[in-house]
N, C-alpha and C positions, 0 to 999 in steps of 0.2 A: 707852852703847847703840851697837850696831852699826848702820850706816846702811843705809837700803834701797838705796841705789846700791851699796854694796859687796855686798850680798846678792845683788843681781841680776847683777852682774859674775861672781860665782861660779857662780850658777845657769846663766847663759849659757855659762860654760866647761864645767861639768861635764854638762850635758844632751847634749853631743856624744860622751860616753864610752858606748860600747855596753852595758856591763854595767849602766849606770843605767837603761836602758830594759828589758833584758832581765829583770833582778830587780824592775823597777818600784819603785825607790826614791822614796819620799815625803819630801821635805825639810820638816823640822819646824821647826828654829831654827839661827840662826848668831849667835855672839857673839865677842867678842875672843878667839880662842884655843880656841873650842868649836865644835862641830857636833853636831846631832842629826838623825837620820832613822829612818824606819820602812821596813820591807820586808814587804809581806804574804806570808803563807806560802801556798805552792803546793806541793801534795804531790808534784808532778812533781820536787822537788829534795829529797825526803826522803832520808835514809840508811837503813840495814837496819832500825831500830828505829821507823820511821814518826815520825820527828821530822826537823827542819830539819837537812841535812847539815852536819856540822863544817867541812867545807872552805868551804861557802858562808858560814858564820858568820865564818870568818877573812877571807873575800873582803869582807864587809860592814865587818868591823873595819878592814882596810886601806883601804878606800875612804872611810870616815868619818874616818879619821885624815888622810888627805890633804886633805879638805875643811876639817878644822879648822886644819890648817897654812895653807891658803889665806886664812884669815880674818887671819893676821898678815903673810903675805907678799904677798898679792894673788894673783888667779887665774892670772897669767902666769909664775910662778916656775917654772922647770924643776926637777923633783925625781923621786926614785925611792926605793922601799923598800930599805933595807939589811938589815933583820932584823925578825922579828917572832915572837911567841909567844902562845898562847892556853891558858887553863885552861878546860875545860868543866865547869860546875857542876851543870846540870841539863838534860833534854832540852827543847827548844823546839818545842812542838806548836801553835804560834799565830804570829801576826805578831811580828816581833822589833823592838825599838827599840835602836838603838846611839847612845850618848853618848860623844863624843870630847873630851879635853881635852889641850891641848898642855902637857907637862910643863916643857919648856925649849926656847926657840928659841935654839939656838946659832948661830955663824957658819956652820957646815957641817952638823951634825947636829941633828935636831929629834925627840925622842922624844915619843910621845903615848900616853895611857893610854884605854883604851876599856872601857865597861861595857855589856853586852848584857842585855836584859831581854825576857821573854815579854810577852804581853797583859795577864797579871795582875800584873805588876809584879816576878816572880820573877827574880832575876839568874841567867841561864843561862851566861854566860860572862865572863871578864875577859881583856883582851888588852893587849899593848903592841906598838907598832909604831914603828920609827925610820926616818926618811927622811933622806936626804942632798940638800942643795941642791946643783944642778948649775949650771954656768956657761954651759952652752948646752943647746939642746933636742936630744935623740938624733935621729938620722936614722932614718926608718922608712919 
């Protein structure tokens, strides 16, 4: 079981990330190598076909992948995305739930699989994101 202290440490870290409040991420669950979150639909972020914009689905997938990695590295590990891909399977016209699972925690690279579901449980996209572990936090 993933500890409440570890969960709180991750939440304390990620709540400072601007996109978390902008898209109103709702954190559902953290486990060893997993993270689940929900993002409420806001039609201001729709694409041309009145469904959640694909770029935002990718942003959600990228974010939840990072949070899943934090469950195995801790929230202070410096990391960044090296590559990502997504397959859109259906339009998302509701809240979206993203479930991320670490595929393998390597010394340097960490690939993560993400499934995205609409409110009815239909899988609307699948993604894979790879992060690289950094030895220091980038200056900004």
